[in-house]
C-alpha positions in Angstrom: -14.5 12.5 -9.3 -11.0 13.0 -10.5 -8.0 10.7 -10.1 -6.7 12.3 -6.9 -10.2 12.4 -5.3 -10.7 8.7 -6.1 -7.3 7.7 -4.6 -8.1 9.8 -1.5 -11.4 8.0 -1.1 -9.9 4.6 -1.3 -7.1 5.7 1.1 -9.7 6.9 3.6 -11.7 3.6 3.5 -8.5 1.7 4.3 -7.4 4.3 6.9 -10.7 3.9 8.6 -10.2 0.2 8.9 -6.7 0.7 10.2 -7.8 3.4 12.7 -5.3 6.0 11.5 -5.3 9.4 13.2 -6.1 12.5 11.1 -2.5 13.8 11.5 -1.0 10.6 10.2 -3.5 10.5 7.3 -2.4 14.0 6.3 1.2 13.1 6.5 0.8 10.0 4.3 -1.3 11.8 1.7 1.0 14.9 1.4 3.7 14.8 -1.3 7.2 15.3 -0.2 8.1 17.4 -3.3 6.3 18.6 -6.4 8.3 20.2 -9.3 7.0 21.9 -12.4 9.5 22.9 -15.1 9.3 24.8 -18.4 10.5 22.8 -21.4 11.2 24.7 -24.6 12.4 23.3 -27.9 12.6 24.3 -31.5 10.1 22.2 -33.6 11.1 20.9 -37.0 9.1 23.7 -38.5 11.4 26.2 -36.8 8.8 27.3 -34.3 9.8 27.7 -30.7 7.4 25.6 -28.6 7.1 25.6 -24.8 5.7 22.7 -22.7 5.2 22.0 -19.0 6.8 19.1 -17.3 6.1 17.6 -13.8 7.7 15.4 -11.3 5.9 14.6 -8.0 7.8 12.6 -5.3 5.2 11.4 -2.9 7.0 9.3 -0.2 10.4 7.8 0.5 9.8 6.1 3.8 10.6 2.7 2.4 13.3 3.6 0.0 14.0 5.7 -3.1 10.9 6.8 -5.0 9.8 5.0 -8.2 7.4 6.0 -10.9 7.0 6.4 -14.6 7.3 9.4 -17.0 4.1 9.9 -18.9 3.8 11.8 -22.2 0.2 12.7 -22.8 -1.6 16.0 -23.6 -3.8 15.7 -20.5 -1.0 15.4 -18.1 -1.4 17.9 -15.2 -0.2 18.3 -11.7 -3.3 16.8 -10.1 -3.1 13.6 -12.2 0.6 13.2 -11.5 0.0 13.8 -7.8 -2.6 11.0 -7.7 -0.4 8.6 -9.7 2.6 9.3 -7.4 0.6 8.3 -4.4 -0.7 5.2 -6.1 2.9 4.2 -6.7 3.7 4.5 -3.0 0.9 2.1 -2.2 1.7 -0.2 -5.1 5.4 -0.7 -4.2 4.4 -1.3 -0.6 1.8 -3.9 -1.6 4.4 -6.0 -3.5 6.9 -5.2 -0.7 9.8 -3.9 -2.8 12.0 -1.2 -1.2 10.6 1.9 -2.9 8.4 4.8 -2.3 6.2 6.5 -5.0 6.7 9.1 -7.6 5.4 10.1 -11.0 6.1 12.6 -13.8 5.3 13.6 -17.3 5.1 16.1 -20.0 1.8 17.6 -21.3 2.5 16.7 -24.9 1.1 14.4 -27.6 4.1 12.3 -28.6 2.3 11.1 -31.8 2.6 14.6 -33.2 6.4 14.7 -32.6 9.2 13.5 -34.8 11.9 11.3 -33.3 14.2 14.3 -33.2 11.6 16.5 -31.5 10.8 13.8 -29.0 14.5 13.3 -28.1 15.0 17.1 -27.8 12.0 17.6 -25.5 13.1 14.6 -23.3 16.7 15.9 -22.9 15.4 19.4 -22.1 13.1 17.9 -19.5 16.0 16.1 -17.9 18.0 19.2 -17.9 15.3 20.8 -15.7 15.0 17.9 -13.1 18.3 16.0 -13.2 19.3 17.2 -9.8 16.2 15.8 -8.1 16.3 12.2 -9.3 18.9 9.4 -9.4 19.6 5.8 -8.2 19.3 6.6 -4.5 16.6 9.3 -4.8 14.0 8.7 -7.4 14.1 6.3 -10.4 11.9 7.0 -13.4 10.5 4.4 -15.8 8.3 4.2 -19.0 4.6 5.0 -18.8 1.9 6.0 -21.3 3.5 7.6 -24.3 7.1 6.7 -23.4 9.2 3.6 -24.1 12.7 2.1 -23.8 14.1 4.5 -26.4 13.0 7.5 -24.2 14.6 5.8 -21.2 17.9 5.5 -23.1 17.8 9.2 -23.8 17.2 9.9 -20.1 20.1 7.7 -19.0 22.4 9.4 -21.5 21.3 12.9 -20.5 21.5 12.2 -16.8 25.0 10.8 -17.4 26.2 14.1 -18.8 25.7 15.7 -15.4 26.4 12.8 -13.0 28.6 10.3 -14.9 27.8 6.7 -15.9 24.7 5.6 -13.9 22.5 3.1 -15.5 20.5 2.6 -12.3 19.1 6.2 -12.6 16.2 5.0 -14.8 14.6 1.6 -15.6 12.8 0.2 -18.6 15.9 0.8 -20.8 16.7 -1.3 -23.9 18.5 -4.5 -23.1 21.6 -3.2 -25.0 21.6 -0.2 -22.7 21.7 -2.2 -19.4 18.0 -3.0 -19.5 16.3 -6.1 -18.2 15.4 -9.1 -20.3 11.7 -9.6 -19.6 10.9 -6.0 -18.6 8.7 -5.4 -21.6 6.5 -8.4 -20.8 6.5 -8.0 -17.0 3.3 -6.0 -16.5 1.2 -8.3 -18.8 2.9 -11.4 -17.3 2.0 -10.1 -13.8 -1.6 -9.6 -14.8 -1.7 -13.2 -16.0 -0.1 -14.4 -12.8 -2.6 -12.6 -10.6 -5.6 -13.7 -12.8 -4.6 -17.4 -12.5 -4.2 -16.9 -8.7 -7.8 -15.6 -8.6 -9.2 -18.4 -10.7 -7.5 -20.9 -8.5 -8.9 -19.3 -5.2 -12.4 -19.1 -6.7 -12.2 -22.8 -7.8 -12.3 -22.0 -11.5 -10.2 -23.9 -14.0 -8.2 -21.9 -16.6 -9.4 -24.3 -19.4 -13.0 -23.4 -18.5 -12.5 -19.7 -18.1 -13.5 -17.2 -20.8 -11.4 -13.9 -20.8 -12.2 -10.6 -22.5 -9.3 -8.2 -22.7 -10.0 -4.5 -23.4 -6.8 -3.1 -24.9 -4.2 -4.8 -27.0 -1.1 -2.7 -26.4 1.9 -3.8 -24.4 0.0 -5.0 -21.3 -3.0 -6.5 -23.1 -0.9 -8.5 -25.6 1.4 -10.1 -23.0 -1.6 -10.8 -20.7 -3.4 -12.5 -23.6 -0.3 -14.4 -24.6 0.4 -15.8 -21.1 -3.2 -16.6 -20.3 -3.6 -18.3 -23.7 -0.6 -20.4 -22.9 -2.2 -21.3 -19.6 -5.2 -22.6 -21.6 -7.6 -19.8 -20.8 -10.0 -19.1 -23.6 -9.5 -15.5 -24.8 -12.9 -14.7 -26.4 -12.4 -11.0 -27.0 -9.6 -8.5 -27.6 -9.7 -4.8 -28.7 -7.8 -1.7 -29.6 -8.8 1.7 -31.0 -10.0 0.1 -34.2 -12.7 -1.8 -32.3 -13.2 -5.1 -30.5 -13.0 -8.6 -31.9 -15.0 -11.5 -30.5 -15.0 -15.3 -31.0 -17.0 -17.5 -28.7 -14.7 -20.5 -29.3 -11.6 -18.4 -28.5 -9.4 -16.1 -30.5 -6.1 -17.4 -31.9 -3.8 -15.1 -30.0 -0.7 -16.1 -32.0 -2.6 -15.0 -35.2 -3.7 -11.7 -33.5 0.0 -11.0 -32.6 1.1 -11.7 -36.1 -1.6 -9.4 -37.5 -0.5 -6.5 -35.2 3.1 -7.1 -36.1 2.3 -6.8 -39.8 -0.1 -3.8 -39.4 1.9 -1.3 -37.2 0.5 -2.6 -34.0 -3.2 -2.3 -35.1 -5.9 -4.9 -35.0 -7.7 -3.1 -37.9 -8.7 -5.7 -40.4 -8.2 -8.7 -38.1 -10.4 -11.6 -39.4 -10.0 -14.0 -36.5 -13.1 -12.8 -34.8 -16.4 -10.9 -35.3 -15.9 -7.2 -35.1 -18.0 -5.5 -32.3 -17.7 -2.2 -30.6 -15.5 -1.5 -27.6 -18.6 -0.8 -25.5 -20.0 -4.3 -26.4 -16.8 -6.0 -25.1 -17.7 -4.9 -21.6 -21.1 -6.6 -21.8 -19.9 -9.9 -23.1 -20.8 -13.1 -21.3 -17.4 -14.1 -20.0 -15.7 -15.1 -16.7 -12.9 -12.6 -16.6 -12.8 -9.0 -17.8 -9.4 -7.3 -18.1 -9.4 -3.6 -18.8 -5.8 -3.0 -20.0 -6.0 0.4 -21.7 -7.1 3.8 -20.4 -8.5 4.8 -17.0 -12.1 5.4 -16.3 -13.6 2.9 -18.8 -15.8 1.1 -16.3 -18.5 3.6 -15.2 -21.8 3.5 -13.3 -23.5 3.3 -16.7 -21.8 0.1 -18.0 -21.0 -1.5 -14.6 -24.6 -3.0 -14.3 -24.2 -4.6 -17.7 -20.9 -6.4 -16.9 -21.5 -10.1 -16.9 -18.0 -11.1 -15.9 -17.6 -12.6 -12.4 -14.0 -11.3 -12.1 -12.5 -7.9 -13.1 -8.7 -7.7 -13.2 -7.5 -4.1 -13.4 -4.5 -4.2 -15.8 -4.8 -0.4 -16.5 -4.3 2.4 -14.0 -7.7 3.4 -12.4 -9.9 1.8 -15.1 -12.9 1.6 -12.7 -14.7 4.8 -11.5 -15.6 4.9 -7.8 -19.3 4.6 -8.3 -18.8 1.7 -10.7 -16.5 0.0 -8.2 -19.2 0.2 -5.5 -21.8 -1.2 -8.0 -19.5 -4.1 -8.9 -18.9 -4.9 -5.2 -22.6 -4.8 -4.5 -23.2 -7.3 -7.3 -20.6 -9.7 -6.1 -18.1 -9.1 -8.9 -14.6 -9.9 -7.7 -12.3 -7.0 -8.5 -8.5 -7.2 -8.4 -7.3 -3.5 -8.0 -4.7 -2.0 -10.2 -2.2 -1.5 -7.4 -1.9 -5.3 -7.2 -2.9 -6.5 -10.6 -0.5 -4.4 -12.7 2.4 -4.3 -10.2 4.5 -6.6 -12.4 6.0 -3.7 -14.2 7.4 -1.9 -11.2 8.6 -5.2 -9.7 10.6 -5.9 -12.8 11.9 -2.4 -12.7 13.2 -3.2 -9.2 15.1 -6.2 -10.7 16.6 -3.9 -13.3 17.6 -1.3 -10.8 19.2 -4.0 -8.5 21.1 -5.5 -11.3 22.4 -2.1 -12.5 23.6 -1.4 -8.9 25.3 -4.8 -8.8 26.6 -4.6 -12.4 25.4 -8.2 -12.8 22.6 -9.5 -14.9 20.3 -12.3 -13.6 18.9 -13.5 -16.9 15.3 -14.0 -18.1 14.5 -17.2 -16.3 15.5 -15.9 -12.9 13.7 -12.6 -13.5 10.5 -14.6 -14.3 10.9 -16.8 -11.3 11.4 -13.8 -8.9 8.4 -12.0 -10.5 6.2 -15.1 -9.9 7.4 -15.4 -6.3 6.9 -11.7 -5.4 3.5 -11.4 -7.0 2.3 -14.7 -5.5 3.3 -13.5 -2.0 1.6 -10.1 -2.6 -1.6 -11.7 -3.7 -1.6 -14.0 -0.7 -1.1 -11.1 1.7 -3.9 -9.1 0.2 -6.2 -12.1 0.1 -5.5 -12.8 3.8 -6.1 -9.2 4.9 -9.4 -9.2 2.9 -10.6 -12.3 4.6 -9.5 -11.2 8.1 -11.2 -7.8 7.8 -14.2 -9.0 5.6 -13.5 -6.5 2.9 -12.9 -6.4 -0.8 -9.5 -6.7 -2.4 -9.1 -3.0 -3.1 -9.5 -1.9 0.5 -7.4 -4.9 1.6 -4.6 -3.9 -0.8 -4.6 -0.3 0.4 -4.5 -1.5 4.0 -1.4 -3.6 3.2 0.3 -0.8 1.4 -0.6 2.0 3.9 0.2 -0.2 6.9 3.7 -0.9 5.5 4.4 2.8 4.7 3.2 3.8 8.2 5.4 1.3 10.0 8.5 2.3 8.0 7.8 6.0 8.7 7.3 5.2 12.4 10.5 3.2 12.6 12.5 6.0 10.9 11.1 8.5 13.3 9.4 10.6 10.7 6.0 10.4 12.5 
């Protein structure tokens, strides 16, 4: 089952609970606009190379659309379509005034020089600058992109529309970015994890956490959970997983990655195990914080964690999700667990519109408040309807989008 089919299945389960008519379901699932553009650049070798770029704008019932730009060789229209819809539900779950969008280029950024990456980004914006902007659709970083790419986007957009820092979020702080934006997704994962532990009467000091993925999200989640006195017993990246029953020194792991170009390769603060073994560890919380589709029907029965917090997008396959639910594993869905990033993007956008910066402490306080309220709303809906957190989150998101569309007279 691909990403779009999975999203549609989860949507249908929530829509059944809400009693939505077929006509409304079709309206809410159909993208408002899907754009595909040709992007051609001259490579450093002198070769003319042509790539395909996408932007899908799913829904704007609750405000301008919001979603990242992804640079990955497997980017295609169907994946982008699914991720755009997920952004619609995600922004509604945390109740920020956005709809959903997503975009990307089918390229492997690791094979591009900095000059080539800048060139392909600017050419991409040349093709779509007239369909996004502060009041229409606001891009942000995603897999394969970063704050530098966002700075190029802001600059290229400005060549057509003038100075407009609110046209994109996730920019460097020096380019009207937000202090704390880099940490926001991982911090949000930690906030939600601590909320779950509290509701399930588990103390952080007695909770063992395994984190699959030690990139931006995984590192900040590990940092904040460690500071909250959780015991981080395992971390991993492409080099493998590292396990220590007594808890890994996260500060040491962060120093190691800083000294080794972001890699855990050679880390001596834990026993090296395989990434597959990490999922089977005896722990209290498992946090998949890397790629999608890593929890499958094959490894789901071997997961010993009582709680799974989805820091990555769609890390759990549908069959695996059903197996975990049947086994009583408490799963926090991605559209709630990793919503800290888009929430911080909202803060950046609002500050750019106001031309006034809040500062790091206020941003952190607002993030804690918004995610806390979102968790409470989803928890309450789950209890009221006797369903799991994923269906409850979709019910909250879909319900808010439907009400906004009804009030606006679009349905």
